[in-house]
N, C-alpha and C positions, 0 to 999 in steps of 0.2 A: 572504556566504560563496561561494566558488568551489568547484564540485564537479566531480570528474573522472569522465568516462564511461569505461567499460572499453574495452580494445583487445585484439586478439589477440596483441599483442607485449608480452611481460613487461618487456623493457628500456624500452619507451616508457612503460608505466604507472609504472615505478619512477622514471624521469626526471621525468615530469610531476608525480608526487606531491610532489616537493621544493618545489613552489610552490603547491600546492592544499590544501584543507582537508576535503573530503568526497568520497564516491564515489557513483556512480549505477549501478544494475543490476549490481553486482559479484557474481559467483558466488563460491563458496567457493575455487575454484582461483585466481581473480584476486586475492582477498584474501590468500591464502597467498603469492602472488608478491609482492604489495605489501609485506607484513609482513616479508619476507626482508631488505629494505634500509631500510625506513622508520624514521627517527629518531623520528617522531611518528606514531602509528597514527591511522587515520580515526576520527572521533567517531561518524559515522553512515554507514549504507549505505542509500541511497534506492532502493527497489525495490517492485514491484507486490505487494500483499497484499490479497486479498479473500475473502469467503465462497466456499467451493468449492475453495480451495487448501490447506486446513488439513491434509489427510492426505497431501499430496504429499511423498514422501521427500526430494526435493531441497530443498524449502522448509524442511522440518523440520531437515535437516542444516545448511542455511545459517543459519537462525535460531539454532540451538544454537551454531554456530561463532562467530557474531557475539556472542552472550551471553558465551561463554567468553573472548572476546578484548576485552570491554568496548566493542564497537562497537554502537551503538544502531540498531535498525531504524526507518527513517522510511519509511512506506508511502505509496504512491499507488495509485489505482484501487480504493479501498474500496467503490465501487459498481459495480465491473466495468470491465474494459478489453478491447479498446478500447471505450470506451463513453461513458457508463454503459450498463450491461447491462439492457435492458428486461425480460429474462427474470428477472433477479434481483429487480427491482421487483415482478414478478408472482408471485414464489415463494410457494406456500402455506405453506412452512415459515417464511419470514421474516414473512409476514402473521400467522400464528398466534402466533408468538413476540411480535410487536409488539402484537397484541391483548391478550396476557397481561401486557403491561407498560404498560397504560394507553393503548392505541390508538396506539402508536408506528408510524410508517410503516416499510416494509421497508428503505428507505435509511437510516433512523436505526438500525435493528437492525444492518444491515451495517456501518455506521460504528462502532457501539458494539463489535461483535465484534473489529474490528481494534484499537481502543484498549484494550479490556479484555484482549486477547491480549498487550499489552505494547509495541505499536509506537506511535510518534508517527505522525501521519497528515496528509496535505495534502488540502484540499478545494477545489473550484472555487467562485469567488464568483458563483453564479448563483441564481436564484429557485427552481430546482427540482432541486437536487443534481446539476447538470451535464448536463442533457439537451439542452443547446445553445440554450436559450431564456432570455432575460433576463439576459445577461451584465452584470455590474455595472460598466459603464464609460460615460462620457459623460453629458451633461446630459439629464434627462428619463427616465432609465432606472430610477429608484428607487434610485439609489446612495446617497442620504442616509441618515441615521440612522433615519428612520421609513419608508423605502421598502421595496419588495418584496424587494430584495436584502439589505437589512439584516435583514429578518424571516427570510429563508432562512439567513443566517449565524447568527443567534441560535438558530434551530431546530437547526442543526448543533452549536452550542456546548452546547445542552441535553443532548447525549449524556453529559455529565459529571455530570448530575443523577440518574442512575439506573444500575443494573447488571443485566446478564443473569444469570440463575441458572446454577449449574454445569451443570444439565441443558441449558439453552438454549445455553450455550457449547459443550458437547459435541456437541449436535445440529448446530450450525452448523459446527463443526470437521469433523464427519463428512460434511457436505454435499458432494455431487459430482453430476456429470451435466450440468446446464445451463451450467456454467463449465468443463467438462472440455476442450473444444477450446481455449479461451483459455489454460488452464493448460498444456496440452501444447505449444502454440505458444511460449509464454513460456519454458518450461523446455527446449524443444528449442534455443532460442537460447542458453540458459545452457550446455547440454551442449556445443554447438558451440564456445562460447567457452572452456570448460574444456579441451576437446580441443586447441584451437589453442594455449592457454597451455602445455600439457604436452607438446607435440610434441618 
C-alpha cells in the first residue's frame, strides 16, 4: 500500500491522492481538503495515538471525523513518540492497571488502550517494545520463530487475549502530564498544517 503524507498545499494533496491509497498524519482540515475531490476516500489515516492523548480536543475531533467518514485510524507510537517513552513505561498508573490484569507490563497496557479504543496499531519488531535494542534483523539476532524477537512479537500479540476494564480505559484516556509535551508538539504541527491548508 502506498500512503500519502500531508502537504500544506491542498491542490498537491488532491493530485497525489489520485494514485495513492492511504494517508499519514492527516489532520481534519487535510482530510476535508482531500475528500472534496477524491473519487475514492482513504481507507486509513495513520497517525500517532498513545496514552496521554485521549482528552486532546484535536485528537477527539479527528477520531470522530474519521469514524463519521469511514476512515479507519491506524495508530503509531502506542508506547510514546518520539520514543518509546521511558516515562510511560515507568508510569504508576500503567503499572497498577497492568498488575490488576495479571501482571501485564506498562507497554502491554499502553498497546491494549490504543487497540481497545478502536485503532489498528503498528508495533516495532524488537525484543523490548521498541527501546532501540534487539531489532529483529539479520542473522544471530533472535529473528527466528523461537528467538527473543519472536517472543517480543508474541507478547505484543497477546494484547488481544485480554481487555481493560471500563474504569481502566477511562483512567488511561484521562491520563496526561508526562506525555503533554509530546502531545502539544504533535498537535502544534497539525494546527500549523490546518492553518496552511485553509489560508
